[in-house]
DRENPA-492566 format. One record per residue (C-alpha): x, y, z. Coordinates in steps of 0.001 Angstrom, whole numbers, plus 524288, in hexadecimal, padded with zeros to 5 digits. Layout:
<nodes>
XYZ;...
</nodes>
This chain:
<nodes>
6866F8FAEBCE502;67BD4904F1CE6DF;6771490804CF47C;66A5990E34CF8C9;66C959188DD0305;662309222ED0764;6635492873D149C;6592E929D7D1F15;65AC19388FD2014;64E2E93BD6D2722;6557C93EDED33B9;65E9E94813D2C9C;656C894E8ED21FA;6488194BE4D24F2;63E289494CD1AF9;6404C95664D1447;64E959534DD123C;64B7594635D0C40;641EB94C46D02B6;64BFB9566FCFF64;6562994C28CFC7B;64CBC94496CF3FF;649B6950C8CEC56;657FB9540ECEA3E;65AF294896CE153;664B2950E0CD9E2;66E4A950D2CE545;67B0894A70CE155;67DD093CBACE683;68A0D94163CED5B;6824A94BA8CF4AE;6785694175CF8CF;6833F938ADCFD94;688B6943BCD05A8;67B2A94642D0B61;6797C937F9D0EF8;686E5936E1D150E;684AA94363D1CAC;677B593E28D21B0;67E9E931EDD268A;6885493A68D2DED;67F68944E6D3383;6764093BC3D3AAD;67CDD936FFD472E;67A4A9286BD47B1;67D8991E71D520F;686B9913A5D4D8F;6858190596D5217;6913F8FDD8D4D50;68F4F8EF39D4F56;69AD48E614D4D63;69C278D784D4F2F;6A88E8CF65D4FD2;6AB578C624D4467;69DD08C6F9D3E44;6A0418C302D3038;698718C9AED2589;694558BC44D2083;68D7E8BA35D2D9B;684AA8C60ED2B7C;678838C240D23FD;678148CEF6D1C5F;685288CBABD1607;67F478BF9FD0FA7;68A078B5B0D1233;6886C8A72BD13F7;683408A935D21C9;678BE8B320D1E22;66DF78A8EED1CCD;66FC78A5AAD2B47;66A968B343D2E82;675088B623D38C0;6730F8C4E4D3980;664F38C93BD3720;6669B8D5D0D3ED1;673278D9BED37EB;66CB78D65ED2B05;6616E8DF6ED2E7E;66B358EA2CD31B1;671538E824D2446;663D08E8C4D1E0E;661BD8F5F8D246A;66F338FB58D2128;67B148F897D18C0;683598EC46D184E;6917C8EE28D1430;6963A8E268D0C92;6A4F18E49FD0BC8;6AA058E80CD194D;6B6F58E20FD1D90;6BFBB8E1D6D295F;6CDF98E604D2800;6D3678DC98D323A;6CA0D8D197D35A7;6CBFE8D01ED4429;6C48B8D667D4F63;6CDD78E039D5583;6D3DF8E5D8D4903;6C6A48E707D426B;6C0E88EE6ED4DD6;6CCC28F75ED4E0C;6CAF78FA7DD3F90;6BC8A8FD44D41C5;6BF70906D7D4CC0;6CB0F90DA0D4656;6C7B390CD4D37DB;6D59A9080BD35B7;6DC668FBD6D30E5;6E3378F367D3AF8;6F12B8F7D9D390E;6ED539060CD3B54;6E4F490417D476F;6EEC18FA2CD4CA6;6E5118EF1CD4F24;6EA588E3F2D46EA;6E5778D86CD4EBD;6DDD38D401D5AAE;6E7D68D9D8D63EA;6E5688E7A3D5EFA;6DE288F258D6643;6D8CD9000CD6463;6DB1A90B16D6E01;6D054914D1D7101;6D72D91EA1D6829;6D68A91513D5CC6;6C7FB91272D5E54;6C50791C3DD53BE;6B717918CCD4FF1;6B0CD91B13D5D54;6B8F492766D5F78;6B43792D4AD52AC;6A62C92942D555A;6A71192FB1D62B6;6AC8593C07D5C87;6A0F893BA8D5328;6977493CCBD5E72;694A792E76D613C;69360926DDD6DC7;69BF691AFDD6B63;69B7A90D52D7107;6A1038FFE5D6E6A;69ACE8F3B4D7423;69F4F8E5C2D71C6;6ABD38E0A3D6BE9;6B7A48E9C0D6BC5;6C3E18E132D6ABF;6CD5E8EC93D6946;6D3E08EAFBD76A3;6D48D8F925D7B09;6C95C900EAD80D2;6BF1B9058DD76F9;6C0D7912D2D7D23;6BC8291AE9D7174;6AE6D9167FD739F;6A59291DC4D7D10;6A0A59109DD81ED;6A5B6902E4D80B8;6A2768F571D85BD;6AAF98EBE3D7E6F;6ADC98DD74D7F50;6B9FC8D918D864D;6C3968D5E4D7B4F;6BD208CBFCD7223;6B18C8CABBD7B34;6AA138BEFAD8049;69DD98B9D0D79CC;697098B74CD86CF;696D88BFE0D92F3;6A0128C9D2D8CBD;6A89B8D392D93D9;6A8978E1B5D8F2C;6B2668EC71D918A;6ACF08F9D0D94E2;6B1B09073BD98AB;6B2C290887DA771;6BA8D90C4CDB35B;6C5A2902CCDB0A3;6CF34903C4DA54A;6CBD68FC8AD98A8;6C95E8F101D97D7;6C6118EE83DA61A;6B7E98F331DA62D;6AF748E7A2DA263;6A14E8E33FDA1E9;69CD48D523DA041;68F9C8D169D9AC4;688248C4B1D99E2;683D18BFB0D8CA7;6886E8BE29D7EAB;6919A8C885D7974;688F78CC8ED6DF8;67D638CEA7D7706;685628D5CCD814E;68BF58DF12D77B0;67E918E264D7232;678C48E440D7FD0;683A78EDDED82EA;681CA8F588D7658;673218F642D7869;675398FAFFD864C;67EBE90557D8185;6756F909D6D76DD;66A5390B35D8082;672399126FD8AC2;67BDA91A82D82F1;67C5E92946D824C;6729492E82D787F;678CA93B9AD755A;681AC935DFD6AD7;6801B92C11D5FD5;686C491F28D62CE;6915C91714D5C64;690B99094DD61E6;69A028FE70D5DD7;692BE8F20BD61A8;69C3D8E6C9D5FDA;698D38D86ED619A;6A28E8CDBFD64E3;69AC38C3F4D5CBE;69C7E8BC7DD5411;6AAF48BB4FD5797;6AFF88ADC6D5AF5;6AD3B8A529D6221;69F458A838D5E39;6986D8A6C3D6B4B;68A4C8AA40D68FA;67F0F8ACD6D7250;677FE8A014D75D4;66B468A4F4D6FED;671258A303D6256;6741589490D640A;668C589094D5B43;66BF689A5AD507D;670AB892CED447A;670A188631D4C52;66A2587E59D4169;67070885B4D3615;67C1C881A4D2DDF;6847C88DBBD2BB3;688F388F84D1D77;6975E88C5AD1C11;6A23889347D1481;6A64E88CC4D07DC;6B43A88AA5D0C9A;6B1A9886BAD1AA9;6B621878B0D18FA;6C13287A77D0F54;6C8228862CD09A6;6C9D48863ACFAFF;6D749884EACF501;6D57589277CEF09;6D37189922CFC32;6DD958A032D041C;6EC4489FA5D0200;6F88D89A31D0817;6F6FF8A4E6D1249;6EA4C89EFFD173A;6EC8F890A9D1398;6FB4B88ED4D1311;70323887B1D08BB;6FBA487B5AD0519;6F17387EF6D0F6F;6FB8187D8ED1A45;6F51188840D2283;6E6EF883F6D2100;6E6A987EAED2ED7;6ED3588AD2D3498;6E69F896AAD2E78;6D95089C22D321C;6D0988971ED3D09;6C79588CDAD373C;6B9BB88817D38EA;6BE6F87A4FD35F1;6C9E98736DD3C6C;6D2E987844D319C;6DA5B881B1D3A6A;6E34387A89D43C6;6E0B988394D4F70;6D4A988BD3D4CE6;6C81388514D48C7;6BABB88B2DD4B08;6B4CA87DACD4BD0;6BE1287997D569D;6BBCD8866DD5DCE;6AD138840ED5D42;6AE1A87619D6216;6AB0386E7AD55AD;6AF358603BD5689;6BCCF85FA7D5042;6BAF285138D4D16;6B040853C6D433B;6B340851C6D34C1;6B9E285DE3D2F4B;6AE7C862F4D2750;6A48286078D3216;6AD438673BD3C0E;6AE4E8732ED334B;69FB68734BD30A7;69C3E87299D3F17;6A6A287CB0D4290;6A18E88640D386D;6936888484D3C70;6968188641D4AD4;69F118921AD480D;6954F89906D3F4D;689AD89672D4813;690CB89BF5D53DA;695838A795D4BDB;688148AA84D462E;6819D8A93AD537B;68AC08B3ECD5837;686F18BBDED4C3F;678948B9A8D4F37;67AB38BEF3D5CE7;681058CB16D573B;675EF8CD09D4D94;66B678CBDFD580E;672808D5A6D60A1;673A38DF3ED5565;664D28DEB3D54A5;6646F8E262D6311;66D4F8EE0FD6098;665158F2D5D553F;658898F14CD5CFB;65E8E8F93DD67FF;6616990448D5E81;65346903D5D5A0D;64E2E903AFD67FC;6569290F8CD6B1D;651F7916ACD5EF3;65FD7916DED5999;65F1190D3CD4E4D;65C8A917A7D43F7;6677191FE2D49DA;671AE9150CD49D6;67B0091032D3F5C;67D69901A7D4165;689CA8FB66D3C22;68C198ECC9D3CDA;6990A8E620D3A29;6A2BA8DC2ED3F69;6B11D8DDF9D4287;6B4578D469D377C;6AF088C87DD3095;6B0F98BA2ED33E6;6B4E98ADB7D2CFB;6A95E8A496D2EB0;6AF4A89820D2959;6B35A89D8AD1C29;6C018896E1D17FD;6BEB688F02D24C0;6C27089B30D2C7A;6BC588A1A9D3849;6BF828AEA5D3EDE;6C35B8BAE7D373F;6D0FC8C0B1D3445;6D1578BBEBD2632;6CFB28C552D1AE5;6C6018BBC3D151F;6B8988C159D12B1;6B0E78BBF4D1E15;6BB138C0F1D27BB;6BC1A8CEF0D22D4;6AE0D8D18ED1E89;6A7238DA00D28AF;698668DBC5D2925;694BB8EA23D28F6;686B48EF02D29BF;6827A8FD17D2BD5;674E99022BD2F17;6745D910F9D2E9A;6666491607D3065;669DF92250D28C2;66BDB91A58D1C56;6617D91327D1493;66A01907F7D0FA6;662938FC52D14F1;667A18EF6AD0FCC;672808F567D07C7;680198EF69D0672;68D148F5C9D0372;6994D8EF94CFDAF;6A3418FA15D014B;6B04B8F414D055D;6B14F8F7D5D13CD;6BA708F3B9D1EBE;6BA318F5B8D2D67;6C32C901AAD2D18;6B76990865D26CB;6AE3C90601D3243;6B2CD91135D3ADF;6B2B691B74D2FF4;6A5389169FD2BE3;69F839177CD3992;6A5A4924CDD3C06;6A08B929DFD2F0D;692D8924EAD3210;6922392E45D3D97;698F4939A4D36F3;6A5BD9386BD3E6C;6B35193BC7D39B4;6BAAF92FF2D347F;6C8CB92FF4D3958;6D31F9313DD2ED6;6DADD925A6D340A;6D02891BDED30EA;6D31A912F5D2564;6C4D590FEFD22C4;6BA8D9184BD1C2F;6AC3591AE3D1EAF;6A25991457D15C8;6969891BB4D1B2D;6926B9200AD0DA1;69090911D4D09C0;684E09110FD12F5;67DFA91A7DD09DE;681FA91304CFDC0;68BBE91D70CFA00;69827919E2CF2B7;6A4B791C75CFA20;6AFB892102CF156;6BD6E91B55CF1F4;6B99391044CFB0F;6C302904E1CFCBB;6C2FD8F9B1CF301;6CA728F0A6CFC2A;6CB5B8EEA2D0ACF;6D7D48EAD1D11E8;6D8A58DFD0D1BE1;6E3338DAD3D24FF;6E38F8D029D2F47;6EFD48D1BBD376D;6EF3B8C6C5D4167;6F6AE8BB94D3B2B;6F1C48AE0AD3F2A;6EDB68B13AD4D02;6E0E38ABFBD5261;6DB568A675D45AF;6E7808A3DFD3D88;6E45B8ADFCD3320;6F0878B2C7D2BCA;6F30C8C167D2B93;6EEB58C7C6D1EE2;6E9BB8D3F0D182C;6E2728D6F0D0BC6;6D8A68DE9ED03F9;6CA5A8DC62D00F6;6C3608E2E7CF5B3;6B5768E036CF16F;6BA738D633CE7B5;6C7378D0CCCED1F;6CEA28CD6ACF95D;6DD7F8CD27CF9EB;6E4348C7A1D060B;6F28B8C696D09BE;6F5898BCE5D148C;7030A8C108D1934;7038C8B6B0D23C0;70A7A8BD3DD2F39;706C58C47BD3B9C;709968D2A4D3EC9;70DFB8CEE1D4C7D;71CA38CCE9D4DB8;71FDA8BE46D4DD0;7283D8C0C5D59B8;71BA78C28AD6175;716748B495D6130;70CFE8B67FD6C5A;704FB8C10FD65C0;6F8DE8B8A9D6782;6FBC48B0AFD739D;6EDDF8AB7AD74B6;6EEB78A57ED672F;6FC398A006D69EB;6F74C8999DD7667;6EBDF8938CD6F1B;6F2FB88E7FD6327;7015688DE1D66C7;7043F89572D5A55;708DE8A34AD57C8;700A08A3F7D4B87;702B48B270D494A;711138AF51D46CF;70E7A8A46AD3D05;70F4F8AA3AD2F72;706F78A52FD244F;7093E8A5A5D1597;707358B279D0E76;6FD018B27AD03B1;6F30C8BAC2CFC90;6E4D08B7A2CFA27;6DB568BE08CF09A;6CCC58BB92CEFC4;6C38C8C006CE50C;6B7A68C330CED4D;6AEE48C4C0CE16D;6B0C58B68CCDD5F;6B4D58B0DACEA71;6AE198B78ACF5FE;6B1098ABD5CFEC5;6BFA88AD2DCFC2D;6C1CA89F52CF7A9;6CB768A225CECC7;6D83E8A979CEED9;6DB548AF70CE181;6E7988B6E3CE555;6F0398AF33CDBF6;6E6508AEC6CD0F2;6EC2F8B62ECC546;6DEE18BBF4CC241;6DF608C3CECCEFC;6ED0C8C982CCE83;6E86C8D713CCAB7;6DEDD8D6B0CD606;6E9CA8D27FCDF47;6F27E8DDA3CDAD8;6E7B18E7A9CDC68;6E3E18E2BFCE9E4;6F1F08E26CCEEA6;6F3D28F07CCEA7B;6E7A78F479CF209;6EBB28EC28CFDAA;6F8CB8F307CFE33;6F23D90057CFD00;6E8E28FDC6D083E;6F3708F813D10F6;6FB0A904A6D0F5C;6EF3990D91D1097;6EA219077AD1D1D;6F70B90594D2435;6F63B8F6DFD2238;703F18F47FD1D14;70DD28ECE6D2525;7187C8F6FDD2723;7179C8F438D35C2;717E28E58DD3387;7241A8E34CD2B53;723848D470D2C52;715E18D482D2682;719948DE9BD1C52;724D38D611D17DC;71BA88CA7FD15C7;711548D29AD0EF4;71B008D93FD05D0;721668CC59D0266;714808C619CFE84;70D2A8D1B4CF8D9;70F2E8CD17CEAEB;70D768BE86CED45;
</nodes>
């Protein structure tokens, strides 16, 4: 793919410099690339990093999924029209706390130690804000944090208490008492309040340094409580449904996700329908359980998606407020804006909701960048990126020094349409938390541009002798699900022919060379990124025994 990339160099070179560059058409392409990259580093830009929680790429209009015609994100779409949209960005562990840890450290979960929701990051581990501060930036984080310990590496923070409340949220701040005892409570909807706080900080911050602000919404995380003003949005619209909402095809999944003779169908993966025997989105949202099965599922899906998209709409409107504030302050042309989510979200595909799965909708992260220094309006990029790359990318954008212990790499050059040599051809994924919360089996795998290979190894990393690891879940269900093993199986999807992942071709003889090649790369990346199971011998034994199944 060819990208157009001409830089707005008037601030750096002036009109004479531009004429000089135009005249020097004999300059080698490599020299021009170096000039462009240097220009992107020399100019000290503000950075506004905006992140939502569980905003699936297919719920961003600019990504063109089945929901695009509903126009859920006009302001994000405009941002994409003015910058670059990255098409292939994936999370490495699709759950809030681990994803955020990887974004801040540039490391995979086993290295930074945050494997699941119980993980945390100390101030010393909060690498991204420390490096940005060392690069001359005033740093702040406002909104969702979810990493337990104090976000002490930031100059300023006002973060939601744990998961955060949708209405009248409580925020933790730096103060006279030890963390986390200093709190502020505000009236209103979380998306509005987080934006109010960021706008206030932007207007009142110190002006002697450029800023790095991580503005992080709670929305559209469950249970999708939206501001009342959005009640009429989509009220008379029928939301397009996934092709496999009502019934999974016989070719989908494996015994790991369905059980022998579909014996686990009612136990695995929180459903929209009443399929799952304990976790049904329809039941959670109050749909009449006595309705005929198909009508129940239809009403559950419609109610779920409308609530979800109303939360998204609230996010999108508040992003417009943030951008307008930058313009009012005269900072819009001096600010790089990055938009993403901490992971994707299953929106009824395969009759699943929530994230965690390695399936496409769960791992696909939206990622949009508007850098005023780069003339790349409306361009897209298909580089295979994951969230360990975010920190190196952001640090590189401001000319900082990328720490050697980061697994990810910067893709700054891609903004200018430049080819990055020796970039990855496959991205590694692992979900550690076996069956807790949403009954998703533990698994890992590899995604390339064409294929996805998944191994469900069906056991938790927590010692079975600790049955009360998730006491809240035990109290709710009466089951120690994290100790209930599930069958081991592999799945392979040909994303070129089957982007909806409806046909598991792992055992198809025509794909055995592909399987062998992907397993070799999977093994290589597990070793390279400290993702082997040397510290989890029970898991290693299972994985080794079934590697060649």
